[in-house]
N, C-alpha and C positions, 0 to 999 in steps of 0.2 A: 504902301505899294502893294498892289494885288498881283495875282499870278498871271493875269493877262499882260501886264506891263513887263514882268520878268520874262515871260515867254517871248514877247516882242524883242526885248533886249538880247536874249539868247539867239533868236533867229537872225537879228541884225548882225551880231558878232560872228555867227557861223557864216553868213553871206560874205562879210568882209574878209574873213580868214580864207574862205575858198577862193576869192579873187586874188588875195596875196599869194596863195599857193600856185595859181596859174601863172602869175607874174614871175615868181621865183623859178618856176620850171623853165620858163622862157629865157630868163637871164642866166640860168646855169647850164644851158646847152653847150656842148663842147665846140671849140673853134676848129674849123677844118685846117689841117696842116698846110694845105696849098694856098691858104689865105695869106697874102703878103701884108702883114701888119707890123713887121719888125720884131726883133728879138726882145727888146725891153717891153714893148707893147704886149707881146705874147705872154711874157712873164706876169705882167700886170693883169692881163685877162685871166690867166690861170689862178692868180691870187683872188681876183674878184669872183671867179667861179666857185672857189672853195668857200668864200664868205656866203655866197648865195645858196650853196648847198646846205650850209649850217642853218641859215635862215629858213630854208625849205623844211628841213627836219623839225625845227622848232615850231613852225606854223602847222605842220602835219600833226605834231603832238598836241598842240593847242586845239586843233579841230577835233581830234579824237576825244579830248576831255570835254569840249563843248557839247559834242554829240552825246556823250555819256551823261552829262549834267542835264541836257535837254530831255533825254529818255527818262530821267528820274523825276521830272517836273510833275507835280501833283501827287507824288507818292510820299510815303513816310521817310524815304531815304534822301529826298531832296533837301539840300542845305545842311546835311549832317557830315561832319568831318570823318574821313575814312579811318583816321588813327585813334582819336580820343572819343569818337561817337557823340560829341557835343555839337550843338547848332553852330553853323558858320554865320557870323554877323551879316545882316542884310547889306551893310555898306561894302563889305568885302565881295559879296556876290555881285553887287552892282558894278564895282570897279574891275574885278577879275572874275567874270562869270564862269571861267573854266576851272576855277579853284576847286580842288577836291579836299583840301585841308584848311583848317582854321589857321589864323596867323601864328599861333604858338607852335602848332605841329609842323607848319611849313618851313620853320627855321631850321 
């Protein structure tokens, strides 16, 4: 696999993650108190909002890591584990392009 394919994979993953962030932001908007949805439904909506906010934080973190990896593309730092400084296997980069650590260091 060459760097153009990796670049395309990273850009595709960045695009998907940005779309997810927009969706999570929409789903985690607060519900107006004057909206008559019932007490149980309101509690369910509050719970769902918390789940969406956690998903939003996770997606934003993933996007930051993807952008960091993308900025390293073509440099000597690309594909190098931040902890042990060994190359991250290509398979891991393809499956989790936002990975900053090799499998051993990520555990």
